[in-house]
C-alpha positions in Angstrom: -18.4 24.4 27.8 -14.8 24.0 29.1 -14.5 20.6 27.3 -15.7 22.2 24.0 -12.9 24.8 24.2 -10.4 22.1 25.0 -11.7 20.1 22.0 -11.2 22.9 19.6 -7.8 23.7 20.9 -6.9 20.0 20.5 -8.3 20.0 16.9 -6.2 23.1 16.0 -3.1 21.3 17.2 -4.1 18.0 15.5 -5.2 19.5 12.1 -1.7 20.2 10.8 -0.6 16.7 11.8 -3.6 15.1 9.9 -3.5 17.4 6.9 -2.2 15.8 3.8 1.6 15.8 3.5 3.6 15.4 0.3 3.5 11.9 -0.8 5.4 10.5 -3.8 4.8 7.6 -6.1 6.3 6.2 -9.3 5.7 3.6 -12.0 7.9 2.4 -14.8 8.1 -0.1 -17.7 10.3 -2.9 -16.5 10.9 -4.0 -20.1 12.4 -0.6 -21.1 16.2 -0.5 -21.2 17.0 3.1 -20.2 20.7 2.3 -19.7 21.0 2.5 -23.5 20.2 6.2 -23.5 22.4 8.9 -22.3 20.5 12.1 -23.3 17.0 13.5 -22.9 15.1 16.5 -24.1 11.9 18.5 -23.3 9.0 19.1 -25.7 9.0 22.5 -27.6 7.4 25.5 -25.9 4.6 25.3 -28.6 3.8 21.7 -27.5 3.6 22.7 -23.9 1.4 25.8 -24.6 -1.0 23.7 -26.6 -2.2 22.1 -23.4 -4.5 25.1 -22.7 -3.7 24.8 -19.0 -4.2 27.1 -16.0 -1.7 30.0 -16.3 -1.5 30.3 -12.5 0.4 27.0 -12.5 1.7 26.6 -16.1 3.8 29.7 -16.6 7.4 30.6 -17.5 8.5 30.8 -13.9 7.3 27.3 -12.9 8.4 25.9 -16.2 12.0 27.1 -15.5 11.8 25.9 -11.8 10.6 22.4 -12.8 13.1 22.0 -15.6 16.0 23.2 -13.5 15.1 20.8 -10.7 14.7 17.9 -13.2 18.0 18.8 -14.9 19.9 18.5 -11.5 18.3 15.2 -10.7 18.9 13.7 -14.2 22.5 15.1 -14.3 23.2 13.4 -10.9 22.1 10.1 -12.5 24.4 10.4 -15.5 21.9 11.8 -18.1 22.6 14.8 -20.3 20.1 17.4 -21.5 20.0 18.2 -25.2 18.0 21.0 -27.0 17.3 18.8 -30.0 14.6 16.1 -29.8 16.1 13.0 -28.2 14.9 9.4 -28.0 14.0 10.2 -24.3 11.7 13.1 -23.7 10.6 14.6 -20.3 7.1 15.9 -19.8 5.4 17.4 -16.7 1.9 18.0 -15.7 0.4 20.1 -12.9 -3.0 19.3 -11.3 -4.7 21.3 -8.6 -7.9 20.0 -7.0 -10.2 21.3 -4.3 -10.3 18.8 -1.4 -11.9 18.7 2.0 -10.6 17.3 5.3 -13.4 16.1 7.6 -12.8 15.9 11.4 -15.4 14.3 13.7 -15.4 15.1 17.4 -14.9 11.7 19.1 -16.7 12.3 22.3 -19.9 14.0 21.3 -21.4 17.0 22.9 -20.9 17.7 26.6 -24.6 18.3 27.4 -26.3 15.2 28.8 -29.3 15.2 26.5 -27.0 15.4 23.4 -24.3 13.0 24.5 -24.5 10.8 21.5 -24.4 13.6 18.9 -21.0 14.2 17.3 -19.8 17.5 15.8 -18.2 17.3 12.4 -16.0 20.1 10.9 -15.0 20.4 7.3 -11.7 22.0 6.4 -11.3 22.9 2.7 -7.8 22.9 1.1 -6.2 22.6 -2.4 -4.2 19.6 -3.3 -1.5 19.9 -5.9 0.1 17.1 -7.9 3.3 17.4 -10.0 3.7 14.6 -12.5 7.0 14.0 -14.3 7.0 11.6 -17.3 9.9 10.1 -19.3 8.7 9.1 -22.8 10.5 7.0 -25.5 9.9 9.2 -28.5 10.5 6.4 -31.0 7.8 4.1 -29.6 5.7 7.0 -28.1 5.5 4.9 -24.9 5.7 6.1 -21.3 8.9 4.7 -19.8 8.7 6.2 -16.3 6.3 8.3 -14.3 6.9 9.9 -10.9 4.5 12.1 -9.1 4.2 14.1 -5.8 1.0 15.2 -4.3 0.2 17.3 -1.3 -1.7 20.2 0.2 -1.0 23.6 -1.2 -0.4 25.8 1.9 0.6 29.4 2.3 4.2 28.4 2.7 4.1 26.6 -0.6 2.7 29.6 -2.3 5.3 31.9 -0.8 8.2 29.6 -1.7 7.4 27.9 -4.9 11.0 27.3 -6.0 11.8 25.4 -2.7 8.6 23.4 -2.9 9.2 22.4 -6.5 12.8 21.4 -5.8 11.7 19.4 -2.8 8.9 17.6 -4.8 11.2 16.8 -7.7 14.0 15.5 -5.4 11.5 13.2 -3.6 10.1 12.0 -6.9 13.5 11.2 -8.3 14.4 9.1 -5.2 12.0 6.6 -6.8 13.7 6.9 -10.2 14.9 3.3 -11.0 17.6 4.2 -13.7 21.2 5.1 -13.0 24.2 5.3 -15.3 
């Protein structure tokens, strides 16, 4: 019985270490010459609202947070935001999925007759992904895509602005264009 208690205490300590952390990725068109562009824009509000997305994530507050974080990153790379439609246009997407983390007890039960049986625990969580796209409006082609994915935890829900800023900053570390 004592070993079972120690096992659960160990799993409680190990679970945060094994839980999915924020990971970032990017991809870009190596043939696109972004250095020719100096400005970018966002789609109109009507275009964004046509997506028919979840209002818990697609709302005015998150829209402002994401755009402000992207603005700072693009500004630091020499790009200027314009209200009018530009040859480069930013887009973003938010995806939230239900996931499960499975942990299997490595040693099996303590009782001799069950020594080979292993206990498995399932820990449900939500995984969020923020995707930022840079499109060439003339060719209607994707030029660059960066995304961050990670578990949505209570701290993320309590501090969405900080989480969004952190995710966007990590995404833009992979941004290959600089003026």
